[in-house]
C-alpha positions in Angstrom: 13.7 -16.7 28.7 14.3 -14.1 26.0 16.3 -16.7 24.0 13.4 -19.2 24.3 10.9 -16.6 23.1 13.0 -15.8 20.0 13.4 -19.5 19.2 9.7 -20.1 19.7 8.9 -17.1 17.4 11.2 -18.5 14.7 9.5 -21.9 14.9 6.1 -20.1 14.4 7.5 -18.4 11.2 8.6 -21.8 9.9 5.4 -23.4 10.7 3.4 -20.8 8.8 5.8 -20.7 5.8 6.4 -17.0 6.0 2.7 -16.0 5.8 1.2 -13.5 8.2 -0.9 -15.3 10.8 -3.0 -14.5 13.9 0.1 -14.2 16.2 2.9 -12.9 14.0 2.6 -9.9 11.7 5.9 -8.2 11.8 9.5 -9.3 12.1 13.0 -8.1 11.5 16.4 -9.9 11.3 17.1 -8.9 14.9 13.9 -9.2 16.8 10.5 -10.8 16.6 7.6 -8.4 17.1 4.0 -9.5 17.9 0.9 -7.6 16.8 -2.7 -8.6 17.1 -4.8 -8.4 14.0 -7.1 -5.4 15.0 -4.0 -3.3 15.3 -3.3 -3.8 11.6 -6.6 -2.4 10.4 -7.3 1.3 10.7 -10.7 2.3 12.1 -11.9 4.7 9.4 -14.8 3.8 7.0 -14.3 4.7 3.3 -17.3 4.1 1.0 -16.6 2.3 -2.3 -20.2 2.0 -3.3 -23.7 2.8 -1.9 -23.6 -0.4 0.2 -19.9 -1.2 0.8 -17.0 0.5 2.6 -13.4 -0.4 3.3 -10.9 -0.1 6.1 -7.3 0.3 5.3 -4.3 -1.7 6.5 -2.0 0.3 8.9 0.9 0.6 6.4 2.2 -0.3 3.0 2.8 -3.9 2.1 6.4 -5.1 2.5 8.2 -8.4 1.6 11.4 -10.1 2.8 12.7 -12.5 0.2 15.2 -14.3 2.4 12.4 -15.5 4.7 9.5 -15.4 2.2 7.7 -13.1 4.7 5.1 -10.4 4.3 4.2 -7.6 6.7 2.7 -4.2 6.9 5.0 -1.2 7.4 5.0 -0.2 11.1 3.8 3.3 10.3 1.7 4.8 7.5 4.5 7.1 6.4 7.2 4.4 6.2 8.7 3.9 2.8 11.9 2.2 1.5 12.2 4.3 -1.6 15.6 4.4 -3.3 17.2 2.1 -0.7 17.9 -1.6 -0.5 16.0 -3.9 -1.0 14.0 -2.0 -3.7 17.4 -1.3 -5.4 19.2 -4.6 -4.9 20.3 -5.8 -8.3 21.4 -9.4 -7.6 20.2 -12.3 -5.6 16.8 -10.7 -5.2 15.2 -14.1 -4.5 17.3 -14.4 -1.3 18.0 -10.8 -0.3 17.8 -9.8 3.3 16.3 -6.3 2.8 12.6 -5.5 2.7 10.9 -4.6 -0.5 7.8 -2.3 -0.9 7.7 -1.8 -4.7 6.2 -4.7 -6.7 5.3 -5.7 -10.2 1.6 -6.1 -10.9 0.0 -9.2 -9.4 3.2 -10.5 -7.8 1.5 -12.2 -4.9 3.9 -15.2 -4.9 1.3 -17.6 -6.4 3.3 -20.2 -8.3 0.2 -21.9 -9.7 -1.4 -18.8 -11.3 0.0 -19.6 -14.8 2.3 -16.6 -15.3 6.1 -16.3 -15.4 6.5 -13.2 -13.2 4.7 -14.1 -10.0 7.5 -13.7 -7.5 7.2 -10.5 -5.3 10.9 -9.7 -6.0 10.8 -10.0 -9.8 12.1 -7.1 -11.9 11.6 -8.6 -15.4 10.8 -6.0 -18.0 8.5 -8.3 -20.0 5.1 -6.8 -19.0 3.1 -9.5 -20.8 4.4 -12.0 -18.3 2.6 -10.4 -15.3 -0.9 -11.6 -14.8 -3.6 -12.2 -14.9 -4.5 -12.2 -18.6 -7.8 -10.4 -18.5 -9.5 -7.8 -20.7 -8.6 -4.1 -20.3 -10.9 -2.5 -17.7 -11.5 -5.8 -15.9 -10.5 -6.3 -12.3 -9.5 -9.5 -10.4 -12.5 -11.8 -9.8 -13.1 -14.8 -7.6 -11.6 -17.0 -10.3 -8.2 -15.3 -10.3 -7.8 -13.5 -7.0 -4.7 -15.4 -6.1 -2.9 -12.6 -8.0 -4.1 -10.3 -5.2 -1.4 -9.9 -2.5 -4.1 -9.7 0.2 -6.2 -12.7 -0.9 -3.3 -15.0 -1.5 -1.2 -14.1 1.6 -3.8 -13.1 4.2 -6.1 -16.1 4.1 -6.0 -17.6 7.6 -8.6 -17.0 10.4 -8.9 -13.4 11.6 -6.4 -12.2 8.9 -8.7 -13.4 6.0 -10.3 -10.7 3.9 -7.5 -8.3 2.8 -7.5 -7.3 -0.9 -6.4 -4.6 -3.3 -8.7 -1.8 -4.3 -10.0 -1.6 -7.9 -9.9 1.4 -10.3 -13.6 1.9 -9.6 -13.1 1.7 -5.8 -10.5 4.5 -5.9 -12.6 6.6 -8.1 -15.5 6.3 -5.7 -13.4 7.2 -2.7 -11.8 10.2 -4.4 -14.7 11.4 -6.6 -18.1 9.9 -5.9 -18.7 9.5 -2.1 -20.4 12.3 -0.2 -18.1 15.3 0.1 -15.3 13.4 -1.6 -13.5 16.6 -2.7 -13.2 17.8 0.9 -11.8 14.5 2.2 -8.4 14.3 0.6 -5.4 16.5 0.1 -1.7 16.2 -0.7 0.7 17.2 2.0 3.6 16.2 4.2 3.6 14.0 7.2 6.8 14.2 9.3 8.8 15.3 6.3 7.3 12.6 3.9 5.4 13.7 0.9 2.0 12.0 0.3 -1.7 12.3 0.4 -4.1 12.4 3.3 -7.5 10.6 2.8 -10.2 11.1 5.4 -13.0 8.8 6.3 -16.7 9.3 5.3 -17.8 10.8 8.6 -14.7 13.0 9.3 -15.3 15.9 11.6 -12.4 18.3 12.3 -13.9 19.4 15.5 -12.9 16.0 17.0 -9.3 17.0 16.7 -9.6 20.8 17.0 -7.3 21.2 20.0 -4.5 19.2 18.3 -5.0 21.2 15.1 -4.6 24.5 17.0 -1.5 23.3 18.9 0.2 22.2 15.7 -0.8 25.4 13.8 -2.2 23.0 11.1 -4.4 24.2 8.2 -6.4 21.8 6.0 -6.5 22.4 2.3 -8.9 20.0 0.7 -8.2 18.6 -2.8 -4.7 20.0 -2.6 -2.3 18.6 -5.2 0.8 20.3 -3.8 3.0 19.0 -1.0 3.4 22.5 0.4 -0.1 22.2 1.9 -1.3 20.1 4.8 2.0 19.9 6.6 2.2 18.0 9.9 5.5 18.7 11.5 7.8 16.2 13.2 7.5 17.7 16.6 5.5 16.9 19.7 2.5 18.9 18.5 2.6 17.3 15.1 2.9 13.9 16.6 -0.1 14.5 18.9 -2.2 15.8 15.9 -1.4 12.7 13.7 -2.0 10.3 16.6 -5.5 11.9 17.1 -6.2 11.9 13.3 -5.1 8.3 12.9 -7.2 7.2 15.9 -10.2 8.8 14.1 -9.4 6.8 10.9 -7.3 9.1 8.8 -5.2 7.4 6.1 -1.8 8.7 4.8 -0.4 7.2 1.5 3.3 8.2 1.3 5.1 8.8 -2.0 7.2 5.7 -2.6 8.7 6.5 -5.9 8.6 4.2 -8.9 10.9 1.3 -9.6 11.9 1.4 -13.3 10.5 -1.6 -15.2 13.2 -4.2 -15.7 15.7 -3.0 -13.1 16.2 -3.1 -9.4 19.0 -0.6 -9.3 17.0 2.6 -9.6 13.9 4.0 -8.0 12.9 7.3 -9.7 10.2 9.9 -9.4 10.5 10.0 -5.6 7.7 12.6 -5.5 5.4 10.2 -7.2 2.5 8.5 -5.6 1.8 5.2 -7.4 -0.3 2.5 -5.8 -1.5 -0.6 -7.7 -5.1 -1.3 -8.3 -6.6 -4.7 -9.2 -7.7 -3.4 -12.7 -6.1 -4.2 -16.0 -5.5 -1.5 -18.5 -4.2 -2.0 -22.1 -3.3 -5.5 -23.2 -1.6 -4.8 -26.6 1.3 -7.1 -27.7 4.1 -6.7 -25.1 2.9 -3.5 -23.5 0.6 -5.0 -21.0 -0.4 -2.4 -18.4 -2.6 -1.9 -15.3 -4.1 1.0 -13.5 -2.4 2.6 -10.5 -3.5 5.4 -8.2 -1.4 8.3 -9.4 -0.1 11.6 -8.3 3.2 13.0 -9.6 3.9 16.7 -9.1 7.0 16.5 -11.3 4.8 15.6 -14.3 1.2 16.3 -13.4 1.5 20.0 -12.4 -2.1 21.1 -11.9 -4.4 18.1 -12.1 -5.2 15.1 -10.1 -5.2 11.8 -12.1 -7.0 9.3 -9.9 -5.8 6.3 -11.8 -3.2 6.1 -14.6 -2.1 3.3 -16.9 1.3 1.9 -15.8 3.5 -0.8 -17.1 2.9 -4.1 -15.2 6.6 -4.5 -14.9 7.0 -1.2 -13.0 7.5 -1.3 -9.3 4.5 0.3 -7.5 3.4 0.4 -3.8 0.5 -1.7 -2.4 -1.9 -0.7 0.4 -4.4 -3.4 1.2 -7.9 -3.0 2.6 -10.8 -5.1 4.0 -14.3 -4.8 2.5 -17.4 -4.6 4.6 -21.1 -4.4 3.7 -23.2 -6.1 1.0 
């Protein structure tokens, strides 16, 4: 029976060409794991305008080149970092290790008119990452196939994922009501990153878990020595309660150097792609990324920063709700 289920699961993967579908969201080389779509979308509401809000995917985007397969990381704190396959230098188009650092707009769309569209590409030529749009412009309905969510999550109940724009991130972290009280850098189970809380967050809803874990919240913290959730039973209970109420954690994934797959540096850096282009001068095409790096940016929070399109950054997808 077990053998039959595994073969049936593999047939499903072939039938859907490696895309995530209503039945299969996660796999590994050893086993097939089934998730339902609602489990992939966290419950918290995060305003991106006066009339719209987003809900985040449950983990960072990952890609397996050997099977042309996309998935969300199983946990919000999961990162690949300076390990294979972010650091595989050869045969990246067929490698059997998951990737979670991508060049800008590398959704896999082969008809989008750019050279570097493959999720695994490490070309240093930043002008070959698309789309070719003016600085400050975000992906629009005419070119959204560059968006990992739009291009790869387009079937049935999975339809509707996309990448946040520069303006979206600025609204979440600067503009929404009580924005400054709803984020803070810290550490989750030993992983550096940033906590972002939903619009209607109320600490009293998790007060008993906070007390048991001896947790103290420092809003707007830019230092990973604050907001520490330990990897023990009390910390696990606290995070489970927070995640159930909609809390988001973006882990520091590091930065894959432009043009190479051998090195991931700045492991304390938090770099997540937006859908918004930055400078488009000669060969130095750039895009905006959500940015926090304590090695460089000692005392200030830069919500978005210009980054080479050829650099490898993380991706966390969302779904948009409202008008």
